[in-house]
Structures are given as structure tokens and as C-alpha cells.
N, CA, C and O atoms as a MOPAC input file, in Angstrom:
PM7 MOZYME 1SCF
protein

 N    -13.02500 1   -51.35100 1    -7.44400 1
 C    -12.65100 1   -49.96800 1    -7.19800 1
 C    -11.31100 1   -49.69600 1    -7.86600 1
 O    -10.35900 1   -50.46100 1    -7.71300 1
 N    -11.24900 1   -48.60100 1    -8.60400 1
 C     -9.99700 1   -48.30500 1    -9.28400 1
 C     -8.99400 1   -47.67600 1    -8.31400 1
 O     -9.36300 1   -47.14200 1    -7.26800 1
 N     -7.75300 1   -47.75400 1    -8.68100 1
 C     -6.65800 1   -47.25900 1    -7.85000 1
 C     -6.67600 1   -45.73100 1    -7.80300 1
 O     -6.75700 1   -45.07300 1    -8.84100 1
 N     -6.60200 1   -45.17600 1    -6.60300 1
 C     -6.55500 1   -43.73700 1    -6.40900 1
 C     -5.12600 1   -43.35200 1    -6.05000 1
 O     -4.50700 1   -43.96000 1    -5.17600 1
 N     -4.61100 1   -42.33700 1    -6.73200 1
 C     -3.21000 1   -41.99700 1    -6.56100 1
 C     -3.00500 1   -40.47900 1    -6.60400 1
 O     -3.56500 1   -39.79200 1    -7.45800 1
 N     -2.19000 1   -39.96300 1    -5.66400 1
 C     -1.79100 1   -38.56700 1    -5.65800 1
 C     -0.27400 1   -38.55000 1    -5.76100 1
 O      0.41700 1   -39.15700 1    -4.94200 1
 N      0.24700 1   -37.85200 1    -6.77300 1
 C      1.69200 1   -37.76900 1    -7.00200 1
 C      2.13600 1   -36.32300 1    -6.81900 1
 O      1.54800 1   -35.41000 1    -7.39900 1
 N      3.17800 1   -36.11600 1    -6.00800 1
 C      3.74400 1   -34.78400 1    -5.81300 1
 C      5.13900 1   -34.78900 1    -6.41500 1
 O      5.97900 1   -35.61400 1    -6.05400 1
 N      5.38200 1   -33.85600 1    -7.34400 1
 C      6.69500 1   -33.72300 1    -7.98000 1
 C      7.24000 1   -32.34800 1    -7.61600 1
 O      6.56100 1   -31.33800 1    -7.79800 1
 N      8.46500 1   -32.31000 1    -7.10100 1
 C      9.10200 1   -31.05000 1    -6.74000 1
 C     10.32600 1   -30.87000 1    -7.63200 1
 O     11.23200 1   -31.70300 1    -7.63600 1
 N     10.34300 1   -29.77000 1    -8.39100 1
 C     11.45900 1   -29.55200 1    -9.31200 1
 C     12.64400 1   -28.89600 1    -8.58800 1
 O     12.57300 1   -28.63900 1    -7.38700 1
 N     13.70700 1   -28.63200 1    -9.30400 1
 C     14.93600 1   -28.08900 1    -8.71600 1
 C     14.74400 1   -26.69900 1    -8.12400 1
 O     15.48900 1   -26.30200 1    -7.22800 1
 N     13.75900 1   -25.95900 1    -8.61200 1
 C     13.47300 1   -24.62500 1    -8.09500 1
 C     12.56900 1   -24.66000 1    -6.86600 1
 O     12.26200 1   -23.61500 1    -6.29200 1
 N     12.14400 1   -25.85500 1    -6.46000 1
 C     11.27100 1   -26.00300 1    -5.30500 1
 C      9.80000 1   -25.86600 1    -5.61900 1
 O      8.97000 1   -25.82000 1    -4.71100 1
 N      9.46600 1   -25.80100 1    -6.89900 1
 C      8.06900 1   -25.69700 1    -7.30300 1
 C      7.44500 1   -27.08800 1    -7.31400 1
 O      7.99100 1   -28.01600 1    -7.91000 1
 N      6.30800 1   -27.22500 1    -6.65700 1
 C      5.63500 1   -28.51600 1    -6.54200 1
 C      4.48200 1   -28.62200 1    -7.52800 1
 O      3.76900 1   -27.65100 1    -7.78100 1
 N      4.31300 1   -29.81700 1    -8.07800 1
 C      3.18000 1   -30.13300 1    -8.94000 1
 C      2.46200 1   -31.32500 1    -8.32700 1
 O      3.08100 1   -32.34800 1    -8.03600 1
 N      1.15600 1   -31.19000 1    -8.13300 1
 C      0.34600 1   -32.26700 1    -7.55600 1
 C     -0.52900 1   -32.82500 1    -8.67200 1
 O     -1.25700 1   -32.07800 1    -9.32500 1
 N     -0.46000 1   -34.14100 1    -8.89100 1
 C     -1.24300 1   -34.80200 1    -9.92300 1
 C     -2.11600 1   -35.86800 1    -9.26200 1
 O     -1.64500 1   -36.64600 1    -8.43200 1
 N     -3.38200 1   -35.89200 1    -9.63700 1
 C     -4.33500 1   -36.84900 1    -9.06700 1
 C     -4.84100 1   -37.75500 1   -10.17400 1
 O     -5.14700 1   -37.28800 1   -11.27100 1
 N     -4.93200 1   -39.05000 1    -9.89400 1
 C     -5.54600 1   -39.97600 1   -10.84900 1
 C     -6.40100 1   -40.98000 1   -10.08400 1
 O     -6.10900 1   -41.33800 1    -8.94300 1
 N     -7.45000 1   -41.41400 1   -10.74000 1
 C     -8.33100 1   -42.41300 1   -10.14600 1
 C     -9.43100 1   -41.84700 1    -9.27400 1
 O    -10.17400 1   -42.60600 1    -8.65100 1
 N     -9.55200 1   -40.51800 1    -9.21600 1
 C    -10.61800 1   -39.88500 1    -8.44300 1
 C    -11.40100 1   -38.99700 1    -9.40300 1
 O    -10.85500 1   -38.04500 1    -9.96000 1
 N    -12.68000 1   -39.31200 1    -9.59400 1
 C    -13.50000 1   -38.56900 1   -10.54500 1
 C    -14.16800 1   -37.36800 1    -9.88300 1
 O    -14.45000 1   -37.37400 1    -8.68500 1
 N    -14.41100 1   -36.34900 1   -10.68400 1
 C    -15.16300 1   -35.18900 1   -10.23900 1
 C    -14.41800 1   -34.30700 1    -9.25700 1
 O    -13.20600 1   -34.44700 1    -9.09200 1
 N    -15.12600 1   -33.40700 1    -8.60700 1
 C    -14.52700 1   -32.46100 1    -7.67900 1
 C    -13.89600 1   -33.11300 1    -6.44600 1
 O    -13.18700 1   -32.44200 1    -5.69500 1
 N    -14.13500 1   -34.38000 1    -6.22900 1
 C    -13.53800 1   -35.07100 1    -5.08300 1
 C    -12.02000 1   -35.05100 1    -5.16500 1
 O    -11.35100 1   -35.11500 1    -4.13400 1
 N    -11.46100 1   -34.96400 1    -6.37300 1
 C    -10.00100 1   -34.91900 1    -6.51300 1
 C     -9.44500 1   -33.64000 1    -5.89800 1
 O     -8.37700 1   -33.65700 1    -5.28600 1
 N    -10.15700 1   -32.54400 1    -6.05700 1
 C     -9.70300 1   -31.29000 1    -5.47800 1
 C     -9.82000 1   -31.34200 1    -3.95500 1
 O     -8.94400 1   -30.83300 1    -3.25700 1
 N    -10.86700 1   -31.93700 1    -3.43800 1
 C    -11.03000 1   -32.07700 1    -1.99700 1
 C     -9.93900 1   -32.97300 1    -1.41200 1
 O     -9.48000 1   -32.75000 1    -0.29100 1
 N     -9.52700 1   -33.98400 1    -2.17300 1
 C     -8.49900 1   -34.92600 1    -1.69400 1
 C     -7.13900 1   -34.26000 1    -1.54400 1
 O     -6.32300 1   -34.70200 1    -0.73500 1
 N     -6.88400 1   -33.20300 1    -2.31100 1
 C     -5.57100 1   -32.55600 1    -2.26800 1
 C     -5.57700 1   -31.22700 1    -1.51700 1
 O     -4.54100 1   -30.56900 1    -1.42700 1
 N     -6.70500 1   -30.83000 1    -0.98900 1
 C     -6.83700 1   -29.51600 1    -0.36200 1
 C     -5.81100 1   -29.28500 1     0.75500 1
 O     -5.11800 1   -28.26800 1     0.74400 1
 N     -5.70300 1   -30.18900 1     1.69800 1
 C     -4.75900 1   -30.02700 1     2.81600 1
 C     -3.31700 1   -30.03200 1     2.31800 1
 O     -2.48000 1   -29.27700 1     2.81200 1
 N     -3.03900 1   -30.87300 1     1.35400 1
 C     -1.69900 1   -30.95300 1     0.77700 1
 C     -1.33100 1   -29.64000 1     0.08200 1
 O     -0.21400 1   -29.14700 1     0.23700 1
 N     -2.26000 1   -29.08100 1    -0.67400 1
 C     -2.02100 1   -27.81200 1    -1.34600 1
 C     -1.76200 1   -26.68700 1    -0.33900 1
 O     -0.88100 1   -25.85500 1    -0.55700 1
 N     -2.51300 1   -26.65600 1     0.74900 1
 C     -2.31700 1   -25.64200 1     1.78400 1
 C     -0.93900 1   -25.77600 1     2.42600 1
 O     -0.29300 1   -24.77300 1     2.73100 1
 N     -0.49800 1   -26.99500 1     2.62800 1
 C      0.81200 1   -27.22500 1     3.24200 1
 C      1.95200 1   -26.82300 1     2.31000 1
 O      3.00700 1   -26.38500 1     2.77000 1
 N      1.74200 1   -26.97100 1     0.99600 1
 C      2.79400 1   -26.66000 1     0.03400 1
 C      2.89100 1   -25.17700 1    -0.29600 1
 O      3.95000 1   -24.71200 1    -0.71600 1
 N      1.81800 1   -24.43100 1    -0.11600 1
 C      1.85000 1   -22.99700 1    -0.42200 1
 C      0.71800 1   -22.57200 1    -1.31600 1
 O     -0.32700 1   -23.22100 1    -1.36200 1
 N      0.92100 1   -21.48100 1    -2.03100 1
 C     -0.10600 1   -20.89600 1    -2.89100 1
 C     -0.21800 1   -21.66000 1    -4.20800 1
 O      0.78800 1   -21.97000 1    -4.84700 1
 N     -1.45700 1   -21.95800 1    -4.60300 1
 C     -1.70200 1   -22.61300 1    -5.88900 1
 C     -1.60300 1   -21.55200 1    -6.98400 1
 O     -2.35300 1   -20.57700 1    -6.97700 1
 N     -0.69500 1   -21.74000 1    -7.90400 1
 C     -0.50100 1   -20.76800 1    -8.99300 1
 C     -1.38100 1   -21.06700 1   -10.19100 1
 O     -1.82100 1   -20.14700 1   -10.88000 1
 N     -1.64000 1   -22.32600 1   -10.44500 1
 C     -2.52400 1   -22.69400 1   -11.55500 1
 C     -3.11500 1   -24.06700 1   -11.27500 1
 O     -2.59600 1   -24.84000 1   -10.47000 1
 N     -4.21100 1   -24.34400 1   -11.96100 1
 C     -4.89000 1   -25.62800 1   -11.79100 1
 C     -5.33800 1   -26.09400 1   -13.16400 1
 O     -5.96300 1   -25.33700 1   -13.90700 1
 N     -5.02300 1   -27.33100 1   -13.50300 1
 C     -5.41600 1   -27.90800 1   -14.78100 1
 C     -6.29100 1   -29.11600 1   -14.50100 1
 O     -5.85300 1   -30.08400 1   -13.88000 1
 N     -7.51300 1   -29.05100 1   -14.96000 1
 C     -8.44400 1   -30.15700 1   -14.71200 1
 C     -8.35000 1   -31.15600 1   -15.86100 1
 O     -8.33400 1   -30.77700 1   -17.03200 1
 N     -8.29000 1   -32.43200 1   -15.50700 1
 C     -8.18900 1   -33.49300 1   -16.50800 1
 C     -9.58500 1   -33.99400 1   -16.87300 1
 O    -10.58500 1   -33.53400 1   -16.32100 1
 N     -9.63900 1   -34.92300 1   -17.79200 1
 C    -10.93100 1   -35.48800 1   -18.20300 1
 C    -11.59500 1   -36.21700 1   -17.03200 1
 O    -12.82300 1   -36.29300 1   -16.97400 1
 N    -10.80200 1   -36.75400 1   -16.10000 1
 C    -11.38100 1   -37.42700 1   -14.93600 1
 C    -12.20000 1   -36.46100 1   -14.08900 1
 O    -13.20400 1   -36.85300 1   -13.49300 1
 N    -11.78200 1   -35.21000 1   -14.03200 1
 C    -12.52400 1   -34.22000 1   -13.25600 1
 C    -13.93800 1   -34.06000 1   -13.81800 1
 O    -14.90000 1   -33.92500 1   -13.06100 1
 N    -14.05800 1   -34.07400 1   -15.13000 1
 C    -15.34800 1   -33.84800 1   -15.77800 1
 C    -16.18200 1   -35.11800 1   -15.94000 1
 O    -17.34100 1   -35.05600 1   -16.34900 1
 N    -15.59800 1   -36.25300 1   -15.62300 1
 C    -16.31800 1   -37.51900 1   -15.72400 1
 C    -17.32300 1   -37.62200 1   -14.57500 1
 O    -16.98600 1   -37.34500 1   -13.42400 1
 N    -18.52600 1   -38.01300 1   -14.88400 1
 C    -19.56000 1   -38.16600 1   -13.85600 1
 C    -19.19600 1   -39.33600 1   -12.95500 1
 O    -18.73400 1   -40.38100 1   -13.41300 1
 N    -19.41200 1   -39.13700 1   -11.69100 1
 C    -19.16900 1   -40.21700 1   -10.73700 1
 C    -20.17500 1   -41.33000 1   -10.99400 1
 O    -21.36000 1   -41.08000 1   -11.21600 1
 N    -19.69100 1   -42.53600 1   -10.96200 1
 C    -20.57300 1   -43.67400 1   -11.18300 1
 C    -21.20200 1   -44.06900 1    -9.85400 1
 O    -20.51200 1   -44.47500 1    -8.91900 1
 N    -22.50500 1   -43.94400 1    -9.78700 1
 C    -23.22800 1   -44.29200 1    -8.56700 1
 C    -24.41000 1   -45.15800 1    -8.94500 1
 O    -24.95200 1   -45.07600 1   -10.04700 1
 N    -24.78000 1   -45.97200 1    -8.01200 1
 C    -25.93200 1   -46.83000 1    -8.24000 1
 C    -27.08100 1   -46.25900 1    -7.42700 1
 O    -26.93100 1   -46.01200 1    -6.23000 1
 N    -28.19600 1   -46.05300 1    -8.04600 1
 C    -29.36400 1   -45.51400 1    -7.35800 1
 C    -30.49600 1   -46.52400 1    -7.43700 1
 O    -30.67800 1   -47.20900 1    -8.44300 1
 N    -31.23900 1   -46.59500 1    -6.36300 1
 C    -32.40200 1   -47.49000 1    -6.31900 1
 C    -33.62900 1   -46.69100 1    -5.96100 1
 O    -33.58400 1   -45.80600 1    -5.10700 1
 N    -34.71700 1   -47.00600 1    -6.61400 1
 C    -35.99300 1   -46.37200 1    -6.29300 1
 C    -36.90100 1   -47.45400 1    -5.73800 1
 O    -37.09600 1   -48.50300 1    -6.35200 1
 N    -37.44500 1   -47.18000 1    -4.57600 1
 C    -38.33800 1   -48.14800 1    -3.93800 1
 C    -39.73800 1   -47.56400 1    -3.93200 1
 O    -39.96500 1   -46.44600 1    -3.46800 1
 N    -40.66000 1   -48.33700 1    -4.45200 1
 C    -42.03500 1   -47.88400 1    -4.54000 1
 C    -42.90000 1   -48.82100 1    -3.72400 1
 O    -42.84400 1   -50.04000 1    -3.89200 1
 N    -43.68400 1   -48.25800 1    -2.85700 1
 C    -44.57100 1   -49.07200 1    -2.03500 1
 C    -45.84400 1   -49.39700 1    -2.83600 1
 O    -46.52100 1   -48.49800 1    -3.33300 1
 N    -46.14500 1   -50.65600 1    -2.95000 1
 C    -47.32000 1   -51.10100 1    -3.68700 1
 C    -48.39500 1   -51.45900 1    -2.68400 1
 O    -48.17800 1   -52.25300 1    -1.76900 1
 N    -49.55500 1   -50.86000 1    -2.87100 1
 C    -50.66700 1   -51.12700 1    -1.93300 1
 C    -51.67600 1   -52.02400 1    -2.52300 1
 O    -52.67000 1   -52.34700 1    -1.87200 1

């Protein structure tokens, strides 16, 4: 499992930037939802390549043989 990390940077004007790494797809937005609400209004959102990367999942198909 890769490392999941959320970084919050607050500049001198009090503006916060939230950066997510290690979480693919829309799950990154869900991971920061409560944090974003606590910090205030989201002014802009920039999606990285990780957001558009398909989540890697393993699927199995089981077929009953008669």
C-alpha cells in the first residue's frame, strides 16, 4: 500500500492550501471534505494526475460448473 498524505500549507495572509498525495480518484476529495469545511470556502480546486488515475482493484469472477 502506498503512503497516503494530506499536507496543509497556510501562507502569511491566512490562505490555506490542501494537497493530497497517494490517494487515487475521487477518494482524495472525500478524504479532505471535513478539513475543507473547517478551513472555510474552497476558492479553487486543481486535480492532479492521481485524481484521474483508475483505482487498482482486483476482481474475481466465480462460475459454477455443473
